[in-house]
Steps between C-alpha positions, in 0.01 A plus 500: 500500500768741604311797341187437703692447820699809428170698455394393851839558652512858352152562648630404847814698453302811402285470815807464716652807335188699566503404863860629526389832351203525739741442794733776365208737464404436865861546606528835327168620639318522166224278629384416853442162664144487397568568140790244510266226629246583224761449235628178652151366532425584139812314389423203720141470376575576132432195282638447154217316328570303179219322318551208269224424255446273204314209362515145628816320402696814417761403748430736794583240764834405343584870460428576869683187614812590302516874533342564842519193722819338364329170561229264369232606745199597283351192310437563135140598437372271231126553538268779617460309827856603603440864425475620860597865578847466644691766691871466563659702773763502775462281814747409775413137433356313205130457528173542310162640593215371285165672473207282403186608315199605710165321476362786292783489259471124462137548407612754241743239374225240451279745325786587257574128440132445407501759227502393135800600287259546211368810671852662477611345175785701346600665829817321596527652847146410603538152351816442706325624817227237461749225434714602794191482733412160364847372563496625861156369579592158357823495703319577825327165487811346662441710816163333564347600836808712589404768239247696712741523795788625288277774358419614853856475615627809315879477526762244597872522564723221376852396406625623167586132428127446466448782246405252226207386707345849451610600154619179332295332229435203719507680838254403766373854557552646146116516432433721793810714520429861413838648575832410663766721653852363488743625764860448403817589702686680218636838623448666156114435533466731796256768411422318170167341400486291183151407391459199275141561373259223390442688182171646367331163447427490871151342572473689826409865460626608850841349428521652161415833655784447755734427208404832345559694828849344527577607143364843562749560779781316334816692432567289189317211324664232311286348214640152423446372138562153381726522200318221329191718461590859603226761500220273399133612554508430873834682551352803321188490716702480817716804401252726319183423702581373849839666570393826345196514725732458801673823411847348477759760399802265474485162336800297407442231233698177545522233231541159669578149368649630181718185480210315348450711184875557490558125452242516222700760302375830641769737625478704817486814291214367296295427817572843645417671172166323476400613852615859435 
């Protein structure tokens, strides 16, 4: 936990140090007021973007709760229904802004759900897209007549205490939540944007494209692997097909939940060696 917090703290300290140097440059006449403002604006608008990717149940939510938020805020994603695109960033107060699917995207979802898995037999990513769409369409039944209005509403602001209603397995709005931005009053998150992606089994093309755009601009991407089945076929597809297409230049591979195989006799070194 301390290492992750130290990373963010160092980032903030470096920005503060650069501001002092800019002030000194202005004081000594090396730059003028206009140039000084340009440098300040660039620093203020600079965003450190960190992408977190991985299969369902690889422990992304637990990782972010522990190493970023220092609190149990994100519910554990146990099904594709909870795989909303989540963005964590700084806010003066705790709140969330949820974005719902559009009517056009929901129609796309229904078309995806109606597809036969036999048509994509052997393609694990395509099969998981179809299953995810079916799960969401089935879950939307609880919304009844409210569904069309929610699709038209676009976005809604709510208390962070209600986050599970948008991304939790049994959340009221989980079926129609496309993305959620979490604003959290932690100083080290200023100028930082952490993107918890829904993975590449996303049944919505537009959201999957947004995921790819986030990853393209990310300064670093963390690929989370579940130690119980590290680098299986889906992990390999994510890394060598999807992430590669995004043009990622810096990927960190993290092995999570290794306590489970450890208890079964595997050592930490054995797990790491296998992944390497």
